[in-house]
LUMRORO-944394 format. One record per residue (C-alpha): residue in three letters; x, z, y. Coordinates in pm, whole numbers. Layout:
N
<mipa r="ALA" xx="X" zz="Z" yy="Y"/>
...
// end
This chain:
112
<mipa r="MET" xx="-59" zz="179" yy="-1107"/>
<mipa r="ALA" xx="-188" zz="-128" yy="-918"/>
<mipa r="VAL" xx="-73" zz="-184" yy="-546"/>
<mipa r="THR" xx="-358" zz="-94" yy="-310"/>
<mipa r="SER" xx="-429" zz="-167" yy="53"/>
<mipa r="ASP" xx="-472" zz="179" yy="144"/>
<mipa r="CYS" xx="-123" zz="301" yy="16"/>
<mipa r="LEU" xx="89" zz="323" yy="342"/>
<mipa r="PHE" xx="429" zz="236" yy="104"/>
<mipa r="CYS" xx="258" zz="-61" yy="-63"/>
<mipa r="ARG" xx="204" zz="-180" yy="253"/>
<mipa r="ILE" xx="544" zz="-111" yy="371"/>
<mipa r="VAL" xx="694" zz="-286" yy="58"/>
<mipa r="ALA" xx="422" zz="-609" yy="122"/>
<mipa r="GLY" xx="571" zz="-639" yy="479"/>
<mipa r="GLU" xx="258" zz="-572" yy="628"/>
<mipa r="ILE" xx="367" zz="-260" yy="816"/>
<mipa r="PRO" xx="696" zz="-246" yy="981"/>
<mipa r="ALA" xx="964" zz="-11" yy="867"/>
<mipa r="THR" xx="1348" zz="47" yy="986"/>
<mipa r="VAL" xx="1493" zz="-20" yy="657"/>
<mipa r="VAL" xx="1850" zz="136" yy="629"/>
<mipa r="HIS" xx="1920" zz="20" yy="244"/>
<mipa r="GLU" xx="1720" zz="-206" yy="-12"/>
<mipa r="THR" xx="1810" zz="-315" yy="-376"/>
<mipa r="GLU" xx="1585" zz="-538" yy="-596"/>
<mipa r="THR" xx="1382" zz="-227" yy="-676"/>
<mipa r="THR" xx="1407" zz="18" yy="-394"/>
<mipa r="PRO" xx="1385" zz="23" yy="-20"/>
<mipa r="ALA" xx="1486" zz="297" yy="172"/>
<mipa r="PHE" xx="1376" zz="334" yy="526"/>
<mipa r="ARG" xx="1358" zz="582" yy="813"/>
<mipa r="ASP" xx="1054" zz="832" yy="809"/>
<mipa r="ILE" xx="832" zz="753" yy="1121"/>
<mipa r="ARG" xx="778" zz="1138" yy="1202"/>
<mipa r="PRO" xx="1111" zz="1268" yy="1081"/>
<mipa r="ARG" xx="1091" zz="1651" yy="1034"/>
<mipa r="ALA" xx="1338" zz="1935" yy="1056"/>
<mipa r="ALA" xx="1653" zz="1719" yy="990"/>
<mipa r="ALA" xx="1863" zz="1454" yy="1233"/>
<mipa r="VAL" xx="1825" zz="1207" yy="944"/>
<mipa r="HIS" xx="1495" zz="1176" yy="759"/>
<mipa r="GLY" xx="1450" zz="880" yy="523"/>
<mipa r="LEU" xx="1231" zz="788" yy="225"/>
<mipa r="VAL" xx="1367" zz="598" yy="-101"/>
<mipa r="ILE" xx="1072" zz="463" yy="-278"/>
<mipa r="PRO" xx="1028" zz="240" yy="-605"/>
<mipa r="LYS" xx="868" zz="-134" yy="-494"/>
<mipa r="SER" xx="630" zz="-61" yy="-776"/>
<mipa r="ARG" xx="354" zz="187" yy="-723"/>
<mipa r="HIS" xx="382" zz="505" yy="-927"/>
<mipa r="ALA" xx="168" zz="796" yy="-824"/>
<mipa r="ASP" xx="441" zz="1065" yy="-847"/>
<mipa r="VAL" xx="785" zz="1120" yy="-984"/>
<mipa r="ALA" xx="635" zz="1221" yy="-1329"/>
<mipa r="ALA" xx="440" zz="893" yy="-1374"/>
<mipa r="LEU" xx="747" zz="696" yy="-1246"/>
<mipa r="ALA" xx="990" zz="869" yy="-1498"/>
<mipa r="THR" xx="753" zz="825" yy="-1796"/>
<mipa r="ALA" xx="660" zz="459" yy="-1679"/>
<mipa r="ASN" xx="1010" zz="342" yy="-1591"/>
<mipa r="PRO" xx="1297" zz="591" yy="-1663"/>
<mipa r="ARG" xx="1563" zz="306" yy="-1558"/>
<mipa r="LEU" xx="1372" zz="265" yy="-1244"/>
<mipa r="ALA" xx="1337" zz="656" yy="-1165"/>
<mipa r="GLY" xx="1710" zz="647" yy="-1188"/>
<mipa r="ALA" xx="1753" zz="362" yy="-961"/>
<mipa r="VAL" xx="1552" zz="569" yy="-696"/>
<mipa r="LEU" xx="1829" zz="834" yy="-733"/>
<mipa r="ALA" xx="2096" zz="607" yy="-738"/>
<mipa r="THR" xx="1971" zz="465" yy="-409"/>
<mipa r="CYS" xx="1933" zz="813" yy="-254"/>
<mipa r="ALA" xx="2303" zz="848" yy="-318"/>
<mipa r="ASP" xx="2380" zz="546" yy="-147"/>
<mipa r="VAL" xx="2166" zz="610" yy="161"/>
<mipa r="ALA" xx="2348" zz="966" yy="172"/>
<mipa r="LYS" xx="2682" zz="817" yy="189"/>
<mipa r="ALA" xx="2581" zz="528" yy="464"/>
<mipa r="GLU" xx="2413" zz="766" yy="663"/>
<mipa r="GLY" xx="2714" zz="1012" yy="647"/>
<mipa r="LEU" xx="2520" zz="1267" yy="451"/>
<mipa r="THR" xx="2784" zz="1326" yy="153"/>
<mipa r="GLY" xx="2908" zz="1651" yy="326"/>
<mipa r="SER" xx="2551" zz="1754" yy="345"/>
<mipa r="THR" xx="2507" zz="1856" yy="-26"/>
<mipa r="GLY" xx="2584" zz="2178" yy="-220"/>
<mipa r="ALA" xx="2604" zz="2478" yy="-2"/>
<mipa r="ASP" xx="2594" zz="2268" yy="318"/>
<mipa r="GLY" xx="2254" zz="2119" yy="192"/>
<mipa r="GLY" xx="2137" zz="2465" yy="94"/>
<mipa r="GLN" xx="2197" zz="2457" yy="-275"/>
<mipa r="GLU" xx="2246" zz="2779" yy="-423"/>
<mipa r="VAL" xx="2254" zz="2701" yy="-795"/>
<mipa r="PHE" xx="2518" zz="2433" yy="-870"/>
<mipa r="HIS" xx="2380" zz="2265" yy="-1133"/>
<mipa r="ALA" xx="2154" zz="1923" yy="-1101"/>
<mipa r="HIS" xx="1803" zz="2038" yy="-1052"/>
<mipa r="ALA" xx="1489" zz="1954" yy="-905"/>
<mipa r="HIS" xx="1201" zz="2159" yy="-754"/>
<mipa r="VAL" xx="866" zz="2154" yy="-919"/>
<mipa r="LEU" xx="609" zz="2323" yy="-662"/>
<mipa r="GLY" xx="222" zz="2372" yy="-705"/>
<mipa r="GLY" xx="-68" zz="2614" yy="-787"/>
<mipa r="GLN" xx="-192" zz="2621" yy="-476"/>
<mipa r="ARG" xx="-234" zz="2404" yy="-147"/>
<mipa r="MET" xx="106" zz="2365" yy="-17"/>
<mipa r="GLY" xx="33" zz="2227" yy="318"/>
<mipa r="PRO" xx="270" zz="2008" yy="522"/>
<mipa r="MET" xx="591" zz="1929" yy="347"/>
<mipa r="VAL" xx="796" zz="2088" yy="631"/>
<mipa r="ARG" xx="699" zz="2298" yy="914"/>
<mipa r="ALA" xx="831" zz="2222" yy="1226"/>
// end
């Protein structure tokens, strides 16, 4: 997917919009959310190349999808969040998993 000027994250990657970068690799920057919600630490990890969603990313570049997850782990460690997984992070089923939600308009990611 092409980089576009109306994509906030593309503009951050391009350096057009400032961000507080907390970690960066060749393919993935991690930065603080400008409007943190419901947590003391709220960061974002993105691929530098544009993909509309994780399904598109995984299809187009599985290795990059893995790099995004590895960067998430690095950021969690650097931010002292390694104890915020499992039961402390709200996990109930102890097998790695992701949530896929939809079927209706979901509204804000997290309600304050």
